[in-house]
C-alpha positions as CSV (number, residue, x, y, z in Angstrom):
1,X,33.7,135.2,-27.6
2,X,30.6,133.7,-28.9
3,X,32.5,132.3,-31.9
4,X,35.0,130.7,-29.6
5,X,32.3,129.0,-27.5
6,X,30.6,127.7,-30.7
7,X,33.9,126.1,-32.0
8,X,34.6,124.5,-28.6
9,X,31.1,123.0,-28.5
10,X,31.6,121.5,-32.0
11,X,35.0,120.0,-30.9
12,X,33.5,118.3,-27.9
13,X,30.7,116.9,-30.0
14,X,33.3,115.5,-32.5
15,X,35.3,113.8,-29.7
16,X,32.3,112.5,-27.6
17,X,32.5,108.7,-26.8
18,X,29.6,106.9,-28.3
19,X,27.0,105.5,-26.0
20,X,26.9,101.7,-25.3
21,X,23.7,101.2,-27.3
22,X,25.3,102.9,-30.3
23,X,28.5,100.9,-30.0
24,X,26.6,97.6,-29.9
25,X,24.4,98.3,-32.8
26,X,27.1,99.7,-35.1
27,X,29.6,96.9,-34.3
28,X,27.4,94.1,-35.7
29,X,28.4,93.2,-39.2
30,X,25.7,93.6,-41.8
31,X,26.5,90.2,-43.4
32,X,28.0,86.9,-42.0
33,X,31.8,86.5,-42.5
34,X,32.8,85.2,-45.9
35,X,34.1,81.8,-44.5
36,X,30.6,81.1,-43.0
37,X,29.0,81.9,-46.3
38,X,31.3,79.5,-48.2
39,X,30.5,76.7,-45.6
40,X,26.8,77.2,-46.0
41,X,27.1,77.2,-49.8
42,X,29.3,74.0,-49.8
43,X,26.9,72.2,-47.4
44,X,23.9,73.2,-49.3
45,X,25.5,72.1,-52.6
46,X,26.4,68.8,-51.2
47,X,22.9,68.2,-49.8
48,X,21.4,69.2,-53.2
49,X,23.8,67.1,-55.1
50,X,23.2,64.1,-52.8
51,X,19.4,64.5,-53.2
52,X,19.6,64.7,-57.0
53,X,22.0,61.6,-57.1
54,X,19.6,59.7,-54.8
55,X,16.5,60.5,-56.8
56,X,18.4,59.6,-60.1
57,X,19.6,56.4,-58.5
58,X,16.2,55.2,-57.4
59,X,14.4,56.4,-60.5
60,X,16.7,55.6,-63.4
61,X,19.6,53.5,-62.0
62,X,17.7,50.7,-60.1
63,X,19.3,51.8,-56.9
64,X,22.7,50.6,-58.0
65,X,24.6,53.3,-56.1
66,X,22.4,53.0,-53.0
67,X,22.9,49.2,-52.9
68,X,26.6,49.6,-53.3
69,X,26.9,52.1,-50.5
70,X,24.9,49.7,-48.3
71,X,27.2,46.8,-49.1
72,X,30.3,48.9,-48.5
73,X,29.0,49.9,-45.0
74,X,28.1,46.4,-43.9
75,X,31.0,44.5,-45.5
76,X,33.4,47.1,-43.8
77,X,31.7,46.3,-40.4
78,X,32.2,42.6,-41.0
79,X,35.9,43.0,-41.9
80,X,36.6,45.2,-38.9
81,X,34.6,43.0,-36.5
82,X,36.5,39.8,-37.6
83,X,39.9,41.5,-37.7
84,X,39.8,42.7,-34.1
85,X,37.5,40.2,-32.4
86,X,38.5,36.9,-33.9
87,X,40.6,35.5,-30.9
88,X,40.4,33.0,-28.1
89,X,39.1,35.5,-25.5
90,X,36.0,36.4,-27.6
91,X,32.8,34.3,-27.8
92,X,33.0,33.2,-31.4
93,X,29.4,32.0,-31.6
94,X,28.2,35.5,-30.8
95,X,30.7,36.9,-33.3
96,X,29.4,34.6,-36.1
97,X,25.8,35.1,-35.2
98,X,26.1,38.9,-35.2
99,X,27.8,39.0,-38.6
100,X,25.5,36.4,-40.1
101,X,22.6,38.7,-39.3
102,X,24.4,41.7,-40.9
103,X,25.2,39.7,-44.0
104,X,21.7,38.3,-44.2
105,X,20.2,41.8,-44.0
106,X,22.5,42.9,-46.8
107,X,21.6,40.0,-49.1
108,X,17.8,40.2,-48.6
109,X,17.8,44.0,-48.9
110,X,20.0,44.3,-52.0
111,X,18.6,41.1,-53.6
112,X,19.6,40.3,-57.2
113,X,23.1,38.7,-57.4
114,X,23.5,39.2,-53.6
115,X,20.8,36.5,-53.1
116,X,22.7,34.2,-55.5
117,X,25.9,34.6,-53.5
118,X,24.0,33.8,-50.3
119,X,22.6,30.7,-51.8
120,X,26.1,29.4,-52.5
121,X,27.1,30.1,-48.9
122,X,24.1,28.1,-47.7
123,X,25.0,25.1,-49.8
124,X,28.8,25.2,-49.0
125,X,28.1,24.1,-45.5
126,X,31.6,22.7,-44.8
127,X,33.3,26.0,-45.4
128,X,31.2,28.3,-43.1
129,X,30.0,28.2,-39.5
130,X,26.6,26.5,-38.9
131,X,24.8,29.8,-38.1
132,X,25.6,31.0,-41.7
133,X,24.2,27.8,-43.2
134,X,21.0,28.0,-41.1
135,X,20.4,31.7,-41.8
136,X,21.0,31.6,-45.5
137,X,18.9,28.5,-46.1
138,X,15.9,31.0,-46.1
139,X,17.3,32.5,-49.3
140,X,15.9,29.8,-51.5
141,X,12.4,31.2,-51.2
142,X,11.0,33.0,-54.2
143,X,12.6,36.4,-55.1
144,X,10.5,39.5,-55.9
145,X,8.8,39.5,-59.3
146,X,8.8,42.1,-62.1
147,X,5.6,43.9,-63.0
148,X,3.7,43.2,-66.2
149,X,4.8,46.5,-67.7
150,X,8.5,45.6,-67.0
151,X,8.1,42.3,-68.8
152,X,6.4,44.0,-71.8
153,X,9.2,46.5,-71.9
154,X,11.8,43.7,-72.1
155,X,9.9,42.0,-74.9
156,X,9.5,45.3,-76.9
157,X,13.2,46.0,-76.5
158,X,14.3,42.5,-77.6
159,X,11.6,41.5,-80.1
160,X,10.0,44.8,-81.0
161,X,6.6,43.5,-79.9
162,X,4.5,42.3,-77.0
163,X,4.5,38.6,-75.8
164,X,0.9,38.1,-77.1
165,X,2.2,38.6,-80.7
166,X,4.8,35.9,-80.3
167,X,2.9,33.3,-78.3
168,X,-0.6,32.0,-78.5
169,X,-1.0,32.5,-74.8
170,X,1.2,34.1,-72.2
171,X,0.4,34.0,-68.5
172,X,1.8,37.1,-66.7
173,X,1.5,35.3,-63.3
174,X,5.1,34.4,-62.6
175,X,5.6,30.6,-62.0
176,X,9.0,31.1,-60.2
177,X,11.3,33.9,-59.5
178,X,15.1,33.6,-58.8
179,X,17.9,36.1,-58.3
180,X,18.6,36.8,-62.0
181,X,15.3,35.9,-63.8
182,X,11.7,34.8,-63.5
183,X,9.8,32.1,-65.3
184,X,6.4,32.4,-67.0
185,X,4.2,29.8,-68.7
186,X,3.2,30.3,-72.3
187,X,2.0,28.4,-75.4
188,X,3.5,28.5,-78.8
189,X,1.3,29.2,-81.9
190,X,1.8,25.5,-82.7
191,X,0.3,24.5,-79.3
192,X,3.3,23.3,-77.3
193,X,3.5,24.6,-73.7
194,X,6.8,26.4,-73.0
195,X,8.6,28.0,-70.1
196,X,9.8,31.6,-70.8
197,X,12.7,32.7,-68.6
198,X,13.0,36.5,-68.5
199,X,15.8,38.4,-66.9
200,X,14.9,40.9,-64.2
201,X,14.6,44.4,-65.6
202,X,17.1,45.9,-63.1
203,X,19.8,43.3,-63.4
204,X,21.6,45.1,-66.3
205,X,22.1,48.3,-64.3
206,X,23.0,46.5,-61.0
207,X,25.4,43.7,-62.1
208,X,28.4,46.0,-62.8
209,X,28.3,47.6,-59.4
210,X,27.4,44.4,-57.6
211,X,30.4,42.6,-59.0
212,X,32.7,45.6,-58.5
213,X,31.8,45.7,-54.8
214,X,32.3,41.9,-54.5
215,X,35.8,41.9,-56.1
216,X,36.9,45.0,-54.2
217,X,36.0,43.6,-50.8
218,X,37.4,40.2,-51.6
219,X,40.6,42.0,-52.4
220,X,40.5,43.8,-49.1
221,X,39.8,40.6,-47.2
222,X,42.7,39.0,-49.0
223,X,44.9,41.8,-47.9
224,X,43.7,41.7,-44.3
225,X,44.1,38.0,-43.9
226,X,46.9,37.4,-46.4
227,X,44.9,35.2,-48.8
228,X,44.9,35.3,-52.6
229,X,41.1,36.1,-52.8
230,X,41.5,39.1,-55.2
231,X,42.6,37.1,-58.3
232,X,40.1,34.4,-57.5
233,X,37.2,36.8,-57.1
234,X,38.0,38.5,-60.4
235,X,37.7,35.1,-62.1
236,X,34.4,34.2,-60.3
237,X,32.9,37.6,-61.2
238,X,33.6,37.0,-64.9
239,X,31.9,33.7,-64.8
240,X,28.9,35.0,-62.8
241,X,28.5,37.8,-65.4
242,X,28.0,35.2,-68.1
243,X,24.8,34.0,-66.4
244,X,23.1,37.2,-67.5
245,X,23.6,36.2,-71.2
246,X,20.9,33.6,-72.0
247,X,22.4,32.9,-75.4
248,X,25.4,31.4,-73.7
249,X,23.0,29.3,-71.4
250,X,21.3,28.0,-74.5
251,X,24.6,26.9,-76.1
252,X,25.7,25.3,-72.8
253,X,22.5,23.2,-72.6
254,X,22.8,22.1,-76.3
255,X,26.5,21.0,-75.8
256,X,25.6,19.1,-72.6
257,X,22.7,17.4,-74.3
258,X,24.9,16.1,-77.1
259,X,27.3,14.5,-74.6
260,X,24.3,13.1,-72.6
261,X,22.8,11.5,-75.6
262,X,26.1,9.7,-76.3
263,X,25.8,8.0,-72.9
264,X,23.1,5.2,-73.2
265,X,22.9,4.5,-69.5
266,X,22.6,8.1,-68.3
267,X,20.4,9.4,-71.1
268,X,17.7,6.9,-69.9
269,X,17.5,8.6,-66.5
270,X,18.6,12.2,-67.1
271,X,16.8,14.8,-69.2
272,X,17.7,18.3,-70.4
273,X,14.7,20.3,-71.7
274,X,14.7,21.4,-75.4
275,X,15.2,25.1,-76.2
276,X,13.7,27.3,-78.8
277,X,16.4,29.6,-80.3
278,X,13.9,31.5,-82.5
279,X,12.0,32.7,-79.4
280,X,15.1,33.5,-77.3
281,X,17.5,36.4,-76.9
282,X,20.3,37.3,-74.5
283,X,17.6,38.3,-71.9
284,X,14.8,35.9,-72.8
285,X,15.1,32.1,-73.0
286,X,12.2,29.9,-74.2
287,X,12.4,26.2,-73.3
288,X,10.2,23.1,-73.2
289,X,7.7,23.2,-70.3
290,X,8.5,20.6,-67.6
291,X,6.1,19.4,-64.9
292,X,8.4,18.3,-62.1
293,X,9.2,18.8,-58.5
294,X,12.5,20.6,-57.6
295,X,14.9,18.6,-55.4
296,X,14.8,21.4,-52.9
297,X,11.1,20.7,-52.0
298,X,12.1,17.8,-49.7
299,X,8.7,17.1,-48.2
300,X,7.0,17.0,-51.7
301,X,9.7,14.7,-53.0
302,X,9.2,12.3,-50.1
303,X,5.4,12.4,-50.3
304,X,5.5,11.7,-54.0
305,X,7.5,8.5,-53.3
306,X,10.5,9.2,-55.5
307,X,13.6,6.9,-55.1
308,X,15.9,9.6,-53.8
309,X,18.9,7.3,-53.6
310,X,18.6,6.5,-57.3
311,X,18.0,10.1,-58.3
312,X,21.0,11.4,-56.4
313,X,23.2,8.6,-57.8
314,X,22.2,9.7,-61.3
315,X,22.8,13.4,-60.6
316,X,26.3,12.8,-59.1
317,X,27.1,10.4,-61.9
318,X,26.1,13.0,-64.5
319,X,28.1,15.8,-62.9
320,X,31.1,13.4,-62.5
321,X,30.9,12.5,-66.2
322,X,30.9,16.2,-67.1
323,X,33.9,16.9,-64.8
324,X,36.1,13.9,-65.7
325,X,35.2,12.9,-69.2
326,X,33.1,15.4,-71.2
327,X,34.9,18.5,-69.9
328,X,31.9,20.8,-69.9
329,X,30.7,21.2,-66.3
330,X,27.4,22.6,-64.8
331,X,28.7,24.6,-61.9
332,X,25.4,25.4,-60.3
333,X,23.6,22.1,-59.6
334,X,21.7,23.4,-56.6
335,X,18.4,21.8,-55.5
336,X,16.3,24.3,-57.5
337,X,18.0,23.3,-60.7
338,X,17.5,19.6,-60.3
339,X,13.9,18.3,-60.7
340,X,12.2,14.9,-60.5
341,X,9.3,13.7,-62.6
342,X,7.7,10.5,-63.9
343,X,7.4,9.8,-67.6
344,X,5.1,6.9,-68.4
345,X,5.6,5.6,-64.9
346,X,9.4,5.8,-64.9
347,X,11.3,8.3,-62.7
348,X,13.5,10.8,-64.4
349,X,15.9,13.6,-63.3
350,X,15.5,16.9,-65.2
351,X,18.5,19.3,-65.0
352,X,17.8,23.0,-65.8
353,X,19.5,26.4,-65.7
354,X,22.7,25.8,-67.6
355,X,24.0,29.4,-67.3
356,X,27.1,28.8,-65.1
357,X,29.4,26.5,-67.0
358,X,33.2,25.9,-67.3
359,X,35.0,24.1,-70.1
360,X,38.1,22.1,-69.3
361,X,41.2,21.6,-71.4
362,X,42.4,18.1,-72.2
363,X,45.5,18.7,-70.1
364,X,43.6,19.9,-67.1
365,X,41.0,17.1,-67.4
366,X,43.8,14.4,-67.4
367,X,45.5,16.1,-64.4
368,X,42.2,16.3,-62.5
369,X,41.4,12.6,-63.2
370,X,44.8,11.5,-62.0
371,X,44.5,13.7,-58.9
372,X,41.2,12.2,-57.8
373,X,42.3,8.7,-58.5
374,X,45.5,9.2,-56.6
375,X,43.7,10.8,-53.6
376,X,41.3,7.9,-53.4
377,X,44.1,5.3,-53.1
378,X,46.2,7.6,-50.9
379,X,49.0,7.9,-53.5
380,X,50.5,11.0,-51.8
381,X,53.5,11.3,-54.1
382,X,51.3,11.5,-57.2
383,X,49.0,14.0,-55.5
384,X,52.0,16.2,-54.6
385,X,53.3,16.0,-58.2
386,X,49.9,17.2,-59.7
387,X,49.3,20.0,-57.3
388,X,52.9,21.2,-57.5
389,X,52.3,21.8,-61.2
390,X,49.3,23.9,-60.2
391,X,51.4,26.2,-57.8
392,X,49.8,24.6,-54.7
393,X,52.0,23.8,-51.7
394,X,50.0,22.0,-49.0
395,X,48.9,18.7,-50.5
396,X,46.8,17.4,-47.6
397,X,44.8,20.5,-47.2
398,X,44.1,20.8,-50.9
399,X,43.1,17.1,-51.2
400,X,40.7,17.5,-48.3
401,X,39.1,20.5,-49.8
402,X,38.8,18.9,-53.2
403,X,37.2,15.7,-52.0
404,X,35.4,17.5,-49.1
405,X,36.6,14.8,-46.7
406,X,39.7,14.3,-44.4
407,X,42.6,13.2,-46.6
408,X,45.3,12.6,-44.1
409,X,43.7,10.7,-41.2
410,X,46.8,11.0,-39.1
411,X,46.6,14.8,-39.1
412,X,44.1,15.0,-36.2
413,X,45.4,17.8,-34.0
414,X,43.5,18.9,-30.9
415,X,42.8,22.5,-30.4
416,X,42.0,24.4,-27.2
417,X,39.3,26.5,-28.7
418,X,37.4,27.1,-31.9
419,X,39.3,30.3,-32.5
420,X,42.6,28.4,-32.3
421,X,41.4,25.8,-34.8
422,X,40.0,28.3,-37.3
423,X,43.3,30.3,-37.1
424,X,45.0,27.0,-37.9
425,X,42.8,26.6,-41.0
426,X,43.6,30.2,-42.2
427,X,47.3,29.5,-41.8
428,X,46.9,26.4,-43.9
429,X,45.1,28.3,-46.6
430,X,47.8,30.9,-46.6
431,X,50.5,28.2,-47.2
432,X,48.4,26.2,-49.6
433,X,48.6,28.5,-52.7
434,X,52.2,29.3,-53.4
435,X,51.9,30.6,-57.0
436,X,48.4,31.8,-58.0
437,X,49.6,32.5,-61.5
438,X,50.0,28.7,-62.1
439,X,46.8,27.7,-60.4
440,X,43.9,26.7,-62.7
441,X,41.2,29.1,-61.5
442,X,38.6,26.7,-62.9
443,X,39.2,24.8,-59.6
444,X,37.2,27.4,-57.8
445,X,34.0,26.7,-59.7
446,X,34.6,22.9,-59.8
447,X,35.0,23.1,-56.0
448,X,31.7,25.1,-55.8
449,X,29.9,22.4,-57.8
450,X,31.3,19.6,-55.6
451,X,30.2,21.5,-52.5
452,X,26.7,21.9,-53.9
453,X,26.5,18.2,-54.7
454,X,27.6,17.5,-51.2
455,X,24.9,19.8,-49.8
456,X,22.2,18.0,-52.0
457,X,23.3,14.6,-50.7
458,X,23.4,15.8,-47.1
459,X,19.9,17.3,-47.4
460,X,18.5,13.8,-47.7
461,X,20.6,12.1,-45.1
462,X,23.5,11.2,-47.4
463,X,22.0,8.1,-49.1
464,X,24.7,8.1,-51.7
465,X,28.5,7.6,-51.5
466,X,29.4,10.7,-53.4
467,X,33.2,10.4,-53.0
468,X,33.2,6.8,-54.4
469,X,31.1,7.8,-57.4
470,X,33.3,10.7,-58.3
471,X,36.6,8.9,-57.8
472,X,35.4,5.8,-59.8
473,X,34.4,8.1,-62.7
474,X,37.8,9.8,-62.5
475,X,39.6,6.5,-62.5
476,X,37.7,5.1,-65.5
477,X,38.2,8.4,-67.5
478,X,41.9,8.6,-66.9
479,X,44.3,7.6,-69.7
480,X,47.9,7.3,-68.6
481,X,50.0,8.8,-71.3
482,X,53.2,7.3,-69.9
483,X,52.0,3.7,-70.6
484,X,51.4,4.2,-74.3
485,X,55.0,3.6,-75.2
486,X,55.6,0.8,-72.6
487,X,56.0,-2.9,-73.5
488,X,52.5,-4.5,-73.3
489,X,53.2,-6.9,-70.4
490,X,54.4,-4.0,-68.3
491,X,51.3,-2.0,-69.2
492,X,49.1,-5.0,-68.3
493,X,50.8,-5.6,-65.0
494,X,50.7,-1.9,-64.0
495,X,47.0,-1.7,-64.9
496,X,46.2,-4.8,-62.8
497,X,48.0,-3.5,-59.8
498,X,46.4,-0.1,-60.1
499,X,43.0,-1.6,-60.4
500,X,43.5,-3.9,-57.4
501,X,44.6,-0.9,-55.3
502,X,41.6,1.1,-56.4
503,X,39.1,-1.8,-55.7
504,X,40.6,-2.2,-52.2
505,X,40.1,1.5,-51.5
506,X,36.5,1.2,-52.8
507,X,35.9,-1.8,-50.5
508,X,37.1,0.1,-47.5
509,X,35.0,3.1,-48.2
510,X,31.9,0.9,-49.0
511,X,32.4,-0.8,-45.6
512,X,32.5,2.5,-43.8
513,X,29.5,3.8,-45.7
514,X,27.4,0.7,-44.9
515,X,28.2,0.9,-41.2
516,X,27.2,4.6,-41.2
517,X,23.9,3.7,-42.9
518,X,23.2,1.0,-40.4
519,X,23.7,3.4,-37.6
520,X,21.4,5.9,-39.3
521,X,18.7,3.2,-39.7
522,X,18.4,2.9,-35.9
523,X,18.5,6.6,-35.2
524,X,15.5,9.0,-34.8
525,X,14.2,11.0,-37.8
526,X,15.8,14.2,-36.4
527,X,19.2,12.5,-36.0
528,X,19.4,10.8,-39.3
529,X,20.7,13.8,-41.3
530,X,23.5,14.6,-38.8
531,X,24.5,10.9,-38.8
532,X,24.7,10.7,-42.6
533,X,28.0,10.0,-44.5
534,X,28.5,13.6,-45.6
535,X,27.9,15.0,-42.1
536,X,30.3,12.4,-40.6
537,X,33.2,13.1,-43.0
538,X,32.5,16.8,-42.7
539,X,33.0,16.7,-38.9
540,X,36.1,14.5,-39.4
541,X,37.6,17.0,-41.8
542,X,37.0,20.1,-39.7
543,X,37.8,18.5,-36.3
544,X,34.2,18.4,-35.1
């Protein structure tokens, strides 16, 4: 009986329901589920990898990745904002202002080549809303300077020694700093003062990613707005990359000087500083020291009493000679690269920074001369013939963009809103380039140079008739190959007729220019720039 009671008691104990506290405690897993462990491991790994990548980027890679990610974020916002808000119902001034602020932040934060791109936007006033021009004008202030140790490192890598071993004196206080390089004053062992241009230490690491972001987003914008910006941006990126090779810049300057010396009239008023190849490398360029005032310092130029009309005439004549006769073209003639000085009491223009050049073929040069000459005398059939060979469809739009003035005065449509007008422009751009494979991409940089010259002229109230100077040079440089085999009386008669038509077009433009200058003369100081010739033809061109 006792045995039975003991067995029954043990059975009850084995089947007893556990208490609540026991159940709760024992039901908790000793470790988190496996999927939570993997999530924590992956998250931790990503954070660690991101931290390591960031530290590497800011320590050894000159923030190339960080700058690229910043650019991707901001440029994406710009693309989305314009894609969905660019319409009649939206306030376009607010849209432009918001995106100008975003882009200005990107350019000033990333610096380097971004600043250079912003400077181009500031000078190409006719192609961008006024708020962009006003905002980006601030980008011409001095860029950040490298430290003394960074400069010494560049010298040691390129020459194997410090600057003091090469020069008699070297002042580590930077004279000027731009987007790609900075300039220092030094003295050669022989006693001549020189300017030493040294590439920023971080440009080499940054340039690849900067240009990659630029070409990628230009391709995206082209896809969004159905424009051939991808191919064009690839070409521009290749040319911009050459600016980081100072050996090419030295060769460009020497080539241009040879052409300049062959022109007796221009060589009296234009000067290109001498270079010292033995003290130069692909990152260091040593040139003759020049005491002069940059054209961009408007107040100093005016206070010094320079004849700005004569100076701008010489600058535009020099660039026109390069474009239509010599075939080697300085594509970055911005106000910081043009300087004025006096030599023995005579005013002289000094042109520096020959890094961004293009070289024209004889065939293209002849076509370009014929195009400008024909545009000036309104020979539309010849204009269409030339641009058709270049794969361009809309003759009037292309001619207007080339001369930066309204080509077909009869095409003065009225638009209900700014958005409607700008959409019209985009549609014209879309129809303009029919075959990008035929188009000479050199036109992009020639257009840039023309726009910069327009900006320089406009800065001083447009005292010079830029279009007339360029068209006259194109006409005088043109050699018509179809007349070489013609009977001489026919050649003579055709040349007389062509010249008469050209002189009549010059007379009409001179008359318009003089009337505009007279109107300027009686205007207030604040109004003179906006009443200038460049400003007037810009408003006519863009429907203002």
